[in-house]
N, CA and C atoms of all chains as a GROMACS GRO file, in nm:
protein
  642
    1UNK      N    1  12.652   3.701   3.566
    1UNK     CA    2  12.557   3.811   3.589
    1UNK      C    3  12.547   3.838   3.739
    2UNK      N    4  12.551   3.962   3.776
    2UNK     CA    5  12.539   3.997   3.917
    2UNK      C    6  12.395   3.976   3.962
    3UNK      N    7  12.375   3.969   4.092
    3UNK     CA    8  12.240   3.948   4.142
    3UNK      C    9  12.165   4.079   4.158
    4UNK      N   10  12.222   4.189   4.111
    4UNK     CA   11  12.151   4.316   4.117
    4UNK      C   12  12.207   4.406   4.225
    5UNK      N   13  12.202   4.532   4.202
    5UNK     CA   14  12.249   4.627   4.300
    5UNK      C   15  12.160   4.624   4.424
    6UNK      N   16  12.221   4.627   4.538
    6UNK     CA   17  12.147   4.623   4.662
    6UNK      C   18  12.129   4.766   4.713
    7UNK      N   19  12.005   4.808   4.718
    7UNK     CA   20  11.979   4.945   4.765
    7UNK      C   21  11.922   4.948   4.905
    8UNK      N   22  11.903   4.831   4.964
    8UNK     CA   23  11.851   4.827   5.100
    8UNK      C   24  11.957   4.764   5.187
    9UNK      N   25  11.919   4.691   5.289
    9UNK     CA   26  12.016   4.639   5.384
    9UNK      C   27  12.060   4.497   5.354
   10UNK      N   28  11.967   4.414   5.311
   10UNK     CA   29  11.999   4.274   5.288
   10UNK      C   30  12.028   4.249   5.141
   11UNK      N   31  12.121   4.159   5.112
   11UNK     CA   32  12.149   4.130   4.971
   11UNK      C   33  12.030   4.065   4.901
   12UNK      N   34  12.013   4.103   4.777
   12UNK     CA   35  11.903   4.048   4.699
   12UNK      C   36  11.942   3.910   4.648
   13UNK      N   37  11.847   3.817   4.653
   13UNK     CA   38  11.871   3.681   4.604
   13UNK      C   39  11.769   3.653   4.493
   14UNK      N   40  11.819   3.606   4.380
   14UNK     CA   41  11.732   3.581   4.266
   14UNK      C   42  11.718   3.432   4.240
   15UNK      N   43  11.596   3.391   4.208
   15UNK     CA   44  11.569   3.251   4.175
   15UNK      C   45  11.490   3.244   4.045
   16UNK      N   46  11.517   3.139   3.968
   16UNK     CA   47  11.437   3.114   3.848
   16UNK      C   48  11.334   3.005   3.878
   17UNK      N   49  11.207   3.037   3.851
   17UNK     CA   50  11.102   2.937   3.865
   17UNK      C   51  11.086   2.863   3.732
   18UNK      N   52  11.083   2.936   3.625
   18UNK     CA   53  11.080   2.880   3.490
   18UNK      C   54  11.153   2.979   3.399
   19UNK      N   55  11.177   2.938   3.277
   19UNK     CA   56  11.244   3.029   3.184
   19UNK      C   57  11.169   3.161   3.178
   20UNK      N   58  11.238   3.269   3.203
   20UNK     CA   59  11.178   3.401   3.190
   20UNK      C   60  11.106   3.452   3.313
   21UNK      N   61  11.095   3.370   3.417
   21UNK     CA   62  11.026   3.415   3.539
   21UNK      C   63  11.122   3.406   3.657
   22UNK      N   64  11.154   3.522   3.712
   22UNK     CA   65  11.257   3.530   3.815
   22UNK      C   66  11.202   3.605   3.936
   23UNK      N   67  11.226   3.549   4.054
   23UNK     CA   68  11.174   3.607   4.178
   23UNK      C   69  11.291   3.657   4.261
   24UNK      N   70  11.273   3.775   4.318
   24UNK     CA   71  11.377   3.835   4.403
   24UNK      C   72  11.330   3.839   4.548
   25UNK      N   73  11.414   3.791   4.636
   25UNK     CA   74  11.387   3.800   4.780
   25UNK      C   75  11.508   3.858   4.849
   26UNK      N   76  11.487   3.907   4.970
   26UNK     CA   77  11.598   3.957   5.053
   26UNK      C   78  11.565   3.923   5.197
   27UNK      N   79  11.651   3.850   5.261
   27UNK     CA   80  11.630   3.807   5.399
   27UNK      C   81  11.493   3.741   5.416
   28UNK      N   82  11.455   3.664   5.316
   28UNK     CA   83  11.329   3.591   5.324
   28UNK      C   84  11.206   3.670   5.282
   29UNK      N   85  11.225   3.800   5.260
   29UNK     CA   86  11.111   3.885   5.223
   29UNK      C   87  11.104   3.901   5.071
   30UNK      N   88  10.985   3.902   5.020
   30UNK     CA   89  10.964   3.916   4.876
   30UNK      C   90  10.995   4.060   4.834
   31UNK      N   91  11.074   4.074   4.729
   31UNK     CA   92  11.114   4.207   4.680
   31UNK      C   93  11.042   4.240   4.548
   32UNK      N   94  11.027   4.140   4.462
   32UNK     CA   95  10.962   4.164   4.333
   32UNK      C   96  10.995   4.052   4.237
   33UNK      N   97  10.958   4.071   4.112
   33UNK     CA   98  10.986   3.966   4.015
   33UNK      C   99  10.999   4.023   3.875
   34UNK      N  100  11.056   3.942   3.787
   34UNK     CA  101  11.071   3.977   3.646
   34UNK      C  102  11.003   3.868   3.564
   35UNK      N  103  10.922   3.911   3.470
   35UNK     CA  104  10.850   3.816   3.384
   35UNK      C  105  10.878   3.854   3.240
   36UNK      N  106  10.936   3.762   3.165
   36UNK     CA  107  10.971   3.790   3.025
   36UNK      C  108  10.852   3.754   2.937
   37UNK      N  109  10.793   3.855   2.877
   37UNK     CA  110  10.677   3.835   2.790
   37UNK      C  111  10.687   3.928   2.670
   38UNK      N  112  10.646   3.879   2.556
   38UNK     CA  113  10.639   3.961   2.435
   38UNK      C  114  10.769   4.036   2.408
   39UNK      N  115  10.878   3.966   2.432
   39UNK     CA  116  11.008   4.022   2.395
   39UNK      C  117  11.067   4.122   2.492
   40UNK      N  118  11.003   4.141   2.606
   40UNK     CA  119  11.056   4.238   2.704
   40UNK      C  120  11.058   4.176   2.844
   41UNK      N  121  11.149   4.224   2.925
   41UNK     CA  122  11.156   4.181   3.065
   41UNK      C  123  11.075   4.280   3.148
   42UNK      N  124  10.960   4.234   3.198
   42UNK     CA  125  10.872   4.321   3.275
   42UNK      C  126  10.906   4.308   3.423
   43UNK      N  127  10.933   4.422   3.486
   43UNK     CA  128  10.972   4.423   3.627
   43UNK      C  129  10.854   4.463   3.714
   44UNK      N  130  10.841   4.394   3.828
   44UNK     CA  131  10.730   4.422   3.921
   44UNK      C  132  10.786   4.434   4.062
   45UNK      N  133  10.725   4.522   4.142
   45UNK     CA  134  10.774   4.544   4.278
   45UNK      C  135  10.711   4.444   4.375
   46UNK      N  136  10.733   4.467   4.503
   46UNK     CA  137  10.686   4.373   4.605
   46UNK      C  138  10.533   4.363   4.612
   47UNK      N  139  10.466   4.463   4.557
   47UNK     CA  140  10.319   4.461   4.553
   47UNK      C  141  10.266   4.417   4.417
   48UNK      N  142  10.356   4.363   4.336
   48UNK     CA  143  10.323   4.317   4.200
   48UNK      C  144  10.279   4.432   4.110
   49UNK      N  145  10.325   4.552   4.144
   49UNK     CA  146  10.298   4.667   4.057
   49UNK      C  147  10.409   4.676   3.953
   50UNK      N  148  10.370   4.704   3.830
   50UNK     CA  149  10.469   4.715   3.722
   50UNK      C  150  10.560   4.834   3.748
   51UNK      N  151  10.689   4.812   3.731
   51UNK     CA  152  10.785   4.922   3.746
   51UNK      C  153  10.858   4.948   3.615
   52UNK      N  154  10.824   4.874   3.511
   52UNK     CA  155  10.882   4.903   3.381
   52UNK      C  156  10.906   4.779   3.299
   53UNK      N  157  10.930   4.800   3.170
   53UNK     CA  158  10.964   4.691   3.078
   53UNK      C  159  11.102   4.721   3.021
   54UNK      N  160  11.187   4.621   3.014
   54UNK     CA  161  11.328   4.644   2.981
   54UNK      C  162  11.376   4.544   2.875
   55UNK      N  163  11.475   4.589   2.802
   55UNK     CA  164  11.529   4.503   2.696
   55UNK      C  165  11.616   4.392   2.753
   56UNK      N  166  11.679   4.418   2.866
   56UNK     CA  167  11.768   4.317   2.924
   56UNK      C  168  11.720   4.276   3.063
   57UNK      N  169  11.754   4.152   3.097
   57UNK     CA  170  11.719   4.102   3.231
   57UNK      C  171  11.790   4.184   3.338
   58UNK      N  172  11.913   4.220   3.312
   58UNK     CA  173  11.990   4.296   3.411
   58UNK      C  174  11.921   4.428   3.444
   59UNK      N  175  11.875   4.499   3.342
   59UNK     CA  176  11.806   4.626   3.367
   59UNK      C  177  11.678   4.605   3.447
   60UNK      N  178  11.606   4.498   3.415
   60UNK     CA  179  11.482   4.470   3.488
   60UNK      C  180  11.512   4.436   3.634
   61UNK      N  181  11.622   4.362   3.657
   61UNK     CA  182  11.661   4.328   3.794
   61UNK      C  183  11.695   4.453   3.874
   62UNK      N  184  11.768   4.543   3.811
   62UNK     CA  185  11.804   4.668   3.879
   62UNK      C  186  11.677   4.745   3.917
   63UNK      N  187  11.579   4.745   3.828
   63UNK     CA  188  11.453   4.816   3.856
   63UNK      C  189  11.379   4.753   3.973
   64UNK      N  190  11.378   4.620   3.978
   64UNK     CA  191  11.311   4.552   4.089
   64UNK      C  192  11.380   4.586   4.221
   65UNK      N  193  11.511   4.569   4.222
   65UNK     CA  194  11.585   4.596   4.347
   65UNK      C  195  11.573   4.743   4.385
   66UNK      N  196  11.571   4.830   4.285
   66UNK     CA  197  11.558   4.973   4.312
   66UNK      C  198  11.422   5.012   4.366
   67UNK      N  199  11.324   4.924   4.349
   67UNK     CA  200  11.189   4.955   4.398
   67UNK      C  201  11.172   4.924   4.546
   68UNK      N  202  11.274   4.863   4.605
   68UNK     CA  203  11.264   4.824   4.746
   68UNK      C  204  11.235   4.946   4.834
   69UNK      N  205  11.137   4.929   4.921
   69UNK     CA  206  11.107   5.035   5.016
   69UNK      C  207  11.020   5.145   4.962
   70UNK      N  208  10.991   5.139   4.832
   70UNK     CA  209  10.905   5.242   4.775
   70UNK      C  210  10.759   5.204   4.793
   71UNK      N  211  10.676   5.306   4.815
   71UNK     CA  212  10.533   5.285   4.820
   71UNK      C  213  10.484   5.213   4.942
   72UNK      N  214  10.562   5.213   5.049
   72UNK     CA  215  10.516   5.144   5.171
   72UNK      C  216  10.466   5.241   5.276
   73UNK      N  217  10.474   5.372   5.248
   73UNK     CA  218  10.420   5.469   5.344
   73UNK      C  219  10.269   5.472   5.332
   74UNK      N  220  10.204   5.502   5.439
   74UNK     CA  221  10.058   5.507   5.437
   74UNK      C  222  10.009   5.647   5.466
   75UNK      N  223   9.647   2.257   5.915
   75UNK     CA  224   9.790   2.243   5.889
   75UNK      C  225   9.817   2.260   5.740
   76UNK      N  226   9.941   2.277   5.707
   76UNK     CA  227   9.979   2.282   5.566
   76UNK      C  228  10.091   2.182   5.542
   77UNK      N  229  10.097   2.131   5.422
   77UNK     CA  230  10.197   2.030   5.386
   77UNK      C  231  10.231   2.045   5.238
   78UNK      N  232  10.357   2.031   5.207
   78UNK     CA  233  10.402   2.032   5.068
   78UNK      C  234  10.479   1.903   5.044
   79UNK      N  235  10.441   1.832   4.938
   79UNK     CA  236  10.516   1.711   4.905
   79UNK      C  237  10.549   1.711   4.757
   80UNK      N  238  10.644   1.630   4.722
   80UNK     CA  239  10.675   1.607   4.581
   80UNK      C  240  10.664   1.458   4.554
   81UNK      N  241  10.640   1.424   4.429
   81UNK     CA  242  10.636   1.284   4.390
   81UNK      C  243  10.669   1.274   4.242
   82UNK      N  244  10.696   1.154   4.200
   82UNK     CA  245  10.720   1.127   4.058
   82UNK      C  246  10.601   1.054   4.001
   83UNK      N  247  10.553   1.098   3.887
   83UNK     CA  248  10.444   1.027   3.822
   83UNK      C  249  10.492   0.890   3.777
   84UNK      N  250  10.411   0.787   3.801
   84UNK     CA  251  10.454   0.652   3.764
   84UNK      C  252  10.464   0.637   3.614
   85UNK      N  253  10.396   0.722   3.542
   85UNK     CA  254  10.409   0.724   3.397
   85UNK      C  255  10.378   0.867   3.351
   86UNK      N  256  10.403   0.893   3.226
   86UNK     CA  257  10.381   1.028   3.174
   86UNK      C  258  10.234   1.067   3.186
   87UNK      N  259  10.211   1.184   3.239
   87UNK     CA  260  10.074   1.232   3.254
   87UNK      C  261  10.042   1.329   3.141
   88UNK      N  262   9.959   1.284   3.049
   88UNK     CA  263   9.913   1.377   2.947
   88UNK      C  264   9.795   1.456   3.006
   89UNK      N  265   9.740   1.546   2.926
   89UNK     CA  266   9.636   1.634   2.979
   89UNK      C  267   9.514   1.554   3.027
   90UNK      N  268   9.481   1.448   2.955
   90UNK     CA  269   9.362   1.370   2.993
   90UNK      C  270   9.382   1.302   3.128
   91UNK      N  271   9.498   1.243   3.148
   91UNK     CA  272   9.526   1.177   3.276
   91UNK      C  273   9.533   1.279   3.390
   92UNK      N  274   9.589   1.394   3.360
   92UNK     CA  275   9.595   1.497   3.463
   92UNK      C  276   9.456   1.549   3.497
   93UNK      N  277   9.372   1.563   3.395
   93UNK     CA  278   9.234   1.607   3.421
   93UNK      C  279   9.163   1.508   3.512
   94UNK      N  280   9.184   1.379   3.489
   94UNK     CA  281   9.122   1.277   3.574
   94UNK      C  282   9.172   1.289   3.717
   95UNK      N  283   9.304   1.301   3.730
   95UNK     CA  284   9.363   1.313   3.864
   95UNK      C  285   9.309   1.436   3.937
   96UNK      N  286   9.300   1.547   3.864
   96UNK     CA  287   9.254   1.672   3.925
   96UNK      C  288   9.108   1.662   3.966
   97UNK      N  289   9.027   1.601   3.881
   97UNK     CA  290   8.885   1.587   3.914
   97UNK      C  291   8.868   1.505   4.041
   98UNK      N  292   8.945   1.398   4.053
   98UNK     CA  293   8.938   1.315   4.175
   98UNK      C  294   8.984   1.394   4.296
   99UNK      N  295   9.095   1.466   4.281
   99UNK     CA  296   9.151   1.543   4.393
   99UNK      C  297   9.053   1.650   4.439
  100UNK      N  298   8.995   1.720   4.343
  100UNK     CA  299   8.906   1.831   4.379
  100UNK      C  300   8.782   1.780   4.451
  101UNK      N  301   8.728   1.668   4.405
  101UNK     CA  302   8.610   1.612   4.470
  101UNK      C  303   8.642   1.572   4.614
  102UNK      N  304   8.755   1.504   4.630
  102UNK     CA  305   8.794   1.458   4.764
  102UNK      C  306   8.826   1.577   4.854
  103UNK      N  307   8.895   1.676   4.800
  103UNK     CA  308   8.932   1.792   4.881
  103UNK      C  309   8.811   1.872   4.924
  104UNK      N  310   8.716   1.886   4.830
  104UNK     CA  311   8.595   1.961   4.864
  104UNK      C  312   8.522   1.894   4.979
  105UNK      N  313   8.519   1.762   4.974
  105UNK     CA  314   8.449   1.686   5.078
  105UNK      C  315   8.521   1.695   5.212
  106UNK      N  316   8.654   1.709   5.207
  106UNK     CA  317   8.734   1.706   5.330
  106UNK      C  318   8.781   1.843   5.378
  107UNK      N  319   8.738   1.947   5.312
  107UNK     CA  320   8.778   2.081   5.355
  107UNK      C  321   8.924   2.110   5.330
  108UNK      N  322   8.980   2.048   5.226
  108UNK     CA  323   9.122   2.066   5.193
  108UNK      C  324   9.133   2.158   5.071
  109UNK      N  325   9.227   2.249   5.075
  109UNK     CA  326   9.255   2.335   4.959
  109UNK      C  327   9.403   2.323   4.924
  110UNK      N  328   9.439   2.375   4.806
  110UNK     CA  329   9.580   2.370   4.769
  110UNK      C  330   9.600   2.383   4.620
  111UNK      N  331   9.722   2.356   4.579
  111UNK     CA  332   9.756   2.363   4.437
  111UNK      C  333   9.845   2.245   4.401
  112UNK      N  334   9.844   2.214   4.271
  112UNK     CA  335   9.928   2.107   4.218
  112UNK      C  336  10.009   2.163   4.101
  113UNK      N  337  10.138   2.142   4.107
  113UNK     CA  338  10.227   2.181   3.998
  113UNK      C  339  10.284   2.054   3.936
  114UNK      N  340  10.298   2.054   3.805
  114UNK     CA  341  10.355   1.938   3.736
  114UNK      C  342  10.466   1.986   3.645
  115UNK      N  343  10.582   1.927   3.663
  115UNK     CA  344  10.698   1.970   3.584
  115UNK      C  345  10.789   1.851   3.560
  116UNK      N  346  10.810   1.822   3.434
  116UNK     CA  347  10.907   1.720   3.395
  116UNK      C  348  10.884   1.587   3.469
  117UNK      N  349  10.759   1.545   3.476
  117UNK     CA  350  10.729   1.416   3.538
  117UNK      C  351  10.718   1.418   3.689
  118UNK      N  352  10.741   1.536   3.748
  118UNK     CA  353  10.733   1.548   3.895
  118UNK      C  354  10.612   1.631   3.935
  119UNK      N  355  10.550   1.589   4.043
  119UNK     CA  356  10.442   1.666   4.103
  119UNK      C  357  10.494   1.740   4.226
  120UNK      N  358  10.445   1.859   4.245
  120UNK     CA  359  10.462   1.929   4.373
  120UNK      C  360  10.323   1.975   4.414
  121UNK      N  361  10.281   1.930   4.529
  121UNK     CA  362  10.146   1.962   4.572
  121UNK      C  363  10.148   2.033   4.707
  122UNK      N  364  10.070   2.139   4.715
  122UNK     CA  365  10.053   2.215   4.839
  122UNK      C  366   9.915   2.179   4.893
  123UNK      N  367   9.910   2.135   5.016
  123UNK     CA  368   9.783   2.098   5.078
  123UNK      C  369   9.765   2.177   5.207
  124UNK      N  370   9.642   2.217   5.235
  124UNK     CA  371   9.613   2.285   5.361
  124UNK      C  372   9.472   2.250   5.405
  125UNK      N  373   9.458   2.230   5.534
  125UNK     CA  374   9.327   2.191   5.586
  125UNK      C  375   9.344   2.125   5.722
  126UNK      N  376   9.238   2.059   5.771
  126UNK     CA  377   9.246   1.992   5.901
  126UNK      C  378   9.356   1.885   5.900
  127UNK      N  379   9.432   1.878   6.009
  127UNK     CA  380   9.547   1.787   6.016
  127UNK      C  381   9.507   1.643   5.990
  128UNK      N  382   9.394   1.601   6.046
  128UNK     CA  383   9.354   1.461   6.029
  128UNK      C  384   9.322   1.431   5.883
  129UNK      N  385   9.264   1.529   5.814
  129UNK     CA  386   9.229   1.510   5.674
  129UNK      C  387   9.354   1.509   5.586
  130UNK      N  388   9.449   1.594   5.621
  130UNK     CA  389   9.573   1.596   5.544
  130UNK      C  390   9.648   1.463   5.562
  131UNK      N  391   9.651   1.415   5.685
  131UNK     CA  392   9.720   1.288   5.711
  131UNK      C  393   9.654   1.174   5.634
  132UNK      N  394   9.522   1.174   5.633
  132UNK     CA  395   9.448   1.070   5.560
  132UNK      C  396   9.475   1.080   5.410
  133UNK      N  397   9.477   1.202   5.363
  133UNK     CA  398   9.502   1.225   5.221
  133UNK      C  399   9.642   1.179   5.182
  134UNK      N  400   9.739   1.205   5.268
  134UNK     CA  401   9.876   1.163   5.238
  134UNK      C  402   9.889   1.011   5.236
  135UNK      N  403   9.817   0.945   5.322
  135UNK     CA  404   9.820   0.798   5.320
  135UNK      C  405   9.767   0.748   5.185
  136UNK      N  406   9.662   0.813   5.137
  136UNK     CA  407   9.606   0.774   5.007
  136UNK      C  408   9.705   0.800   4.894
  137UNK      N  409   9.772   0.912   4.901
  137UNK     CA  410   9.867   0.947   4.795
  137UNK      C  411   9.986   0.850   4.794
  138UNK      N  412  10.035   0.817   4.912
  138UNK     CA  413  10.148   0.723   4.919
  138UNK      C  414  10.108   0.587   4.862
  139UNK      N  415   9.981   0.548   4.884
  139UNK     CA  416   9.933   0.419   4.836
  139UNK      C  417   9.890   0.422   4.689
  140UNK      N  418   9.880   0.542   4.632
  140UNK     CA  419   9.833   0.557   4.494
  140UNK      C  420   9.944   0.516   4.397
  141UNK      N  421   9.922   0.415   4.313
  141UNK     CA  422  10.029   0.370   4.223
  141UNK      C  423  10.069   0.474   4.119
  142UNK      N  424   9.991   0.580   4.105
  142UNK     CA  425  10.028   0.686   4.011
  142UNK      C  426  10.140   0.774   4.066
  143UNK      N  427  10.166   0.762   4.196
  143UNK     CA  428  10.273   0.840   4.259
  143UNK      C  429  10.386   0.747   4.303
  144UNK      N  430  10.509   0.787   4.274
  144UNK     CA  431  10.627   0.718   4.326
  144UNK      C  432  10.715   0.821   4.395
  145UNK      N  433  10.802   0.773   4.482
  145UNK     CA  434  10.900   0.860   4.548
  145UNK      C  435  10.833   0.980   4.614
  146UNK      N  436  10.727   0.952   4.687
  146UNK     CA  437  10.658   1.061   4.757
  146UNK      C  438  10.747   1.111   4.871
  147UNK      N  439  10.767   1.241   4.873
  147UNK     CA  440  10.857   1.300   4.972
  147UNK      C  441  10.792   1.424   5.031
  148UNK      N  442  10.769   1.423   5.162
  148UNK     CA  443  10.715   1.541   5.228
  148UNK      C  444  10.828   1.642   5.243
  149UNK      N  445  10.806   1.761   5.188
  149UNK     CA  446  10.910   1.864   5.189
  149UNK      C  447  10.894   1.959   5.308
  150UNK      N  448  10.773   1.997   5.335
  150UNK     CA  449  10.746   2.088   5.446
  150UNK      C  450  10.611   2.054   5.505
  151UNK      N  451  10.599   2.069   5.635
  151UNK     CA  452  10.467   2.057   5.696
  151UNK      C  453  10.468   2.133   5.827
  152UNK      N  454  10.353   2.182   5.865
  152UNK     CA  455  10.345   2.256   5.989
  152UNK      C  456  10.208   2.319   6.007
  153UNK      N  457  10.194   2.383   6.121
  153UNK     CA  458  10.069   2.454   6.147
  153UNK      C  459  10.062   2.576   6.056
  154UNK      N  460   9.944   2.610   6.017
  154UNK     CA  461   9.926   2.728   5.932
  154UNK      C  462   9.825   2.821   5.997
  155UNK      N  463   9.862   2.948   6.008
  155UNK     CA  464   9.770   3.044   6.069
  155UNK      C  465   9.651   3.071   5.978
  156UNK      N  466   9.676   3.063   5.849
  156UNK     CA  467   9.568   3.087   5.754
  156UNK      C  468   9.596   3.007   5.628
  157UNK      N  469   9.493   2.989   5.549
  157UNK     CA  470   9.511   2.921   5.421
  157UNK      C  471   9.570   3.017   5.317
  158UNK      N  472   9.661   2.966   5.238
  158UNK     CA  473   9.718   3.046   5.130
  158UNK      C  474   9.640   3.029   5.000
  159UNK      N  475   9.564   2.918   4.992
  159UNK     CA  476   9.490   2.891   4.869
  159UNK      C  477   9.343   2.858   4.899
  160UNK      N  478   9.276   2.947   4.971
  160UNK     CA  479   9.139   2.913   5.013
  160UNK      C  480   9.042   2.900   4.897
  161UNK      N  481   9.077   2.962   4.784
  161UNK     CA  482   8.984   2.962   4.671
  161UNK      C  483   9.004   2.843   4.577
  162UNK      N  484   9.101   2.757   4.606
  162UNK     CA  485   9.129   2.645   4.517
  162UNK      C  486   9.112   2.511   4.588
  163UNK      N  487   9.019   2.429   4.542
  163UNK     CA  488   9.013   2.292   4.594
  163UNK      C  489   9.134   2.214   4.541
  164UNK      N  490   9.186   2.253   4.428
  164UNK     CA  491   9.315   2.205   4.379
  164UNK      C  492   9.348   2.282   4.251
  165UNK      N  493   9.410   2.397   4.271
  165UNK     CA  494   9.455   2.473   4.155
  165UNK      C  495   9.566   2.397   4.084
  166UNK      N  496   9.576   2.418   3.955
  166UNK     CA  497   9.676   2.340   3.882
  166UNK      C  498   9.746   2.425   3.775
  167UNK      N  499   9.877   2.407   3.768
  167UNK     CA  500   9.954   2.465   3.659
  167UNK      C  501  10.064   2.368   3.620
  168UNK      N  502  10.085   2.357   3.490
  168UNK     CA  503  10.200   2.282   3.440
  168UNK      C  504  10.315   2.381   3.427
  169UNK      N  505  10.428   2.348   3.483
  169UNK     CA  506  10.545   2.435   3.478
  169UNK      C  507  10.638   2.387   3.368
  170UNK      N  508  10.669   2.476   3.275
  170UNK     CA  509  10.758   2.437   3.166
  170UNK      C  510  10.898   2.411   3.221
  171UNK      N  511  10.958   2.305   3.174
  171UNK     CA  512  11.095   2.275   3.216
  171UNK      C  513  11.189   2.377   3.155
  172UNK      N  514  11.282   2.426   3.234
  172UNK     CA  515  11.375   2.528   3.185
  172UNK      C  516  11.458   2.471   3.070
  173UNK      N  517  11.472   2.550   2.966
  173UNK     CA  518  11.550   2.506   2.850
  173UNK      C  519  11.683   2.578   2.842
  174UNK      N  520  11.690   2.696   2.901
  174UNK     CA  521  11.815   2.772   2.896
  174UNK      C  522  11.896   2.753   3.023
  175UNK      N  523  12.023   2.789   3.018
  175UNK     CA  524  12.106   2.777   3.138
  175UNK      C  525  12.061   2.874   3.246
  176UNK      N  526  12.085   2.836   3.369
  176UNK     CA  527  12.051   2.923   3.481
  176UNK      C  528  12.141   3.047   3.475
  177UNK      N  529  12.081   3.168   3.474
  177UNK     CA  530  12.167   3.287   3.471
  177UNK      C  531  12.265   3.286   3.589
  178UNK      N  532  12.384   3.336   3.564
  178UNK     CA  533  12.488   3.336   3.667
  178UNK      C  534  12.439   3.406   3.794
  179UNK      N  535  12.462   3.344   3.905
  179UNK     CA  536  12.424   3.402   4.032
  179UNK      C  537  12.282   3.370   4.074
  180UNK      N  538  12.205   3.304   3.986
  180UNK     CA  539  12.067   3.270   4.018
  180UNK      C  540  12.059   3.134   4.085
  181UNK      N  541  11.955   3.118   4.164
  181UNK     CA  542  11.920   2.988   4.219
  181UNK      C  543  11.804   2.931   4.139
  182UNK      N  544  11.786   2.802   4.148
  182UNK     CA  545  11.674   2.736   4.083
  182UNK      C  546  11.572   2.698   4.190
  183UNK      N  547  11.451   2.747   4.175
  183UNK     CA  548  11.348   2.717   4.275
  183UNK      C  549  11.326   2.567   4.288
  184UNK      N  550  11.325   2.496   4.177
  184UNK     CA  551  11.296   2.353   4.183
  184UNK      C  552  11.412   2.274   4.245
  185UNK      N  553  11.534   2.318   4.220
  185UNK     CA  554  11.647   2.250   4.285
  185UNK      C  555  11.646   2.278   4.435
  186UNK      N  556  11.617   2.403   4.472
  186UNK     CA  557  11.613   2.438   4.614
  186UNK      C  558  11.500   2.364   4.687
  187UNK      N  559  11.392   2.340   4.612
  187UNK     CA  560  11.275   2.277   4.675
  187UNK      C  561  11.310   2.141   4.733
  188UNK      N  562  11.398   2.070   4.667
  188UNK     CA  563  11.433   1.936   4.714
  188UNK      C  564  11.580   1.927   4.753
  189UNK      N  565  11.637   2.044   4.782
  189UNK     CA  566  11.780   2.047   4.811
  189UNK      C  567  11.817   2.010   4.953
  190UNK      N  568  11.719   2.007   5.042
  190UNK     CA  569  11.748   1.966   5.179
  190UNK      C  570  11.776   2.079   5.276
  191UNK      N  571  11.805   2.198   5.225
  191UNK     CA  572  11.828   2.312   5.315
  191UNK      C  573  11.692   2.371   5.353
  192UNK      N  574  11.658   2.371   5.481
  192UNK     CA  575  11.522   2.416   5.520
  192UNK      C  576  11.490   2.558   5.475
  193UNK      N  577  11.586   2.648   5.487
  193UNK     CA  578  11.560   2.786   5.444
  193UNK      C  579  11.537   2.793   5.294
  194UNK      N  580  11.619   2.720   5.220
  194UNK     CA  581  11.604   2.719   5.074
  194UNK      C  582  11.473   2.655   5.031
  195UNK      N  583  11.434   2.550   5.101
  195UNK     CA  584  11.307   2.482   5.067
  195UNK      C  585  11.189   2.574   5.094
  196UNK      N  586  11.193   2.642   5.207
  196UNK     CA  587  11.083   2.733   5.240
  196UNK      C  588  11.077   2.847   5.139
  197UNK      N  589  11.194   2.899   5.102
  197UNK     CA  590  11.195   3.007   5.003
  197UNK      C  591  11.141   2.957   4.870
  198UNK      N  592  11.181   2.837   4.830
  198UNK     CA  593  11.134   2.781   4.703
  198UNK      C  594  10.983   2.760   4.705
  199UNK      N  595  10.930   2.714   4.816
  199UNK     CA  596  10.785   2.697   4.827
  199UNK      C  597  10.715   2.830   4.806
  200UNK      N  598  10.769   2.934   4.868
  200UNK     CA  599  10.708   3.067   4.852
  200UNK      C  600  10.718   3.115   4.707
  201UNK      N  601  10.832   3.089   4.645
  201UNK     CA  602  10.850   3.133   4.506
  201UNK      C  603  10.752   3.061   4.413
  202UNK      N  604  10.736   2.931   4.432
  202UNK     CA  605  10.644   2.856   4.347
  202UNK      C  606  10.500   2.898   4.373
  203UNK      N  607  10.469   2.921   4.499
  203UNK     CA  608  10.335   2.967   4.534
  203UNK      C  609  10.307   3.102   4.468
  204UNK      N  610  10.406   3.188   4.474
  204UNK     CA  611  10.390   3.320   4.414
  204UNK      C  612  10.375   3.308   4.262
  205UNK      N  613  10.460   3.227   4.201
  205UNK     CA  614  10.451   3.207   4.056
  205UNK      C  615  10.311   3.159   4.017
  206UNK      N  616  10.258   3.066   4.095
  206UNK     CA  617  10.124   3.014   4.064
  206UNK      C  618  10.021   3.127   4.066
  207UNK      N  619  10.031   3.212   4.165
  207UNK     CA  620   9.933   3.321   4.177
  207UNK      C  621   9.943   3.417   4.058
  208UNK      N  622  10.064   3.447   4.016
  208UNK     CA  623  10.082   3.536   3.902
  208UNK      C  624  10.023   3.472   3.776
  209UNK      N  625  10.053   3.346   3.754
  209UNK     CA  626  10.003   3.279   3.634
  209UNK      C  627   9.850   3.262   3.640
  210UNK      N  628   9.796   3.237   3.758
  210UNK     CA  629   9.650   3.226   3.772
  210UNK      C  630   9.585   3.361   3.743
  211UNK      N  631   9.648   3.467   3.789
  211UNK     CA  632   9.595   3.601   3.763
  211UNK      C  633   9.602   3.632   3.613
  212UNK      N  634   9.714   3.595   3.550
  212UNK     CA  635   9.729   3.618   3.406
  212UNK      C  636   9.620   3.547   3.326
  213UNK      N  637   9.577   3.431   3.377
  213UNK     CA  638   9.479   3.351   3.303
  213UNK      C  639   9.338   3.404   3.317
  214UNK      N  640   9.315   3.491   3.416
  214UNK     CA  641   9.180   3.547   3.437
  214UNK      C  642   9.141   3.644   3.326
   0.00000   0.00000   0.00000
């Protein structure tokens, strides 16, 4: 499985904390996470905001990585 | 200061034994101005401590001397600009041991935590800390 498409500058690195819970970082910065609950992979951005629920881990990972840089304007 | 250590339980900790350990820890931490969290996974403890350096040092001496802990290993320690767990005298979560294979290309937070690479250990500490916060929020 790939570590997810990189849409920013640094490659995304994925870690498993426990079954179904995966954290994404890039250059030491938190990018988001995936939490498998109730049969779906729930993707969350760097602010722990939900970005969607997906049937596959890969799709959820793409959503997390794709959320990089979004919602940081003030 | 902040400090993260791991240890092996000298024997299996069921919920009752863990409750006793937590009650003792919370009372001592409250008295000493120490906050943090305790994770338990597959017979191993990972504890995050933060507070006055002298109190942390004293607490670590007690932990090393505690027969309930074996193979105590300090993973990270240093000055902390702020507390990460100010609301917990000792938050606790049991982490389920992974049953499935690690997905290809993934790292394991628990392997990185004790892997010896400083960057990997720091990242793993942050991942576990983050996981704890998510699970604590879910429980509210």
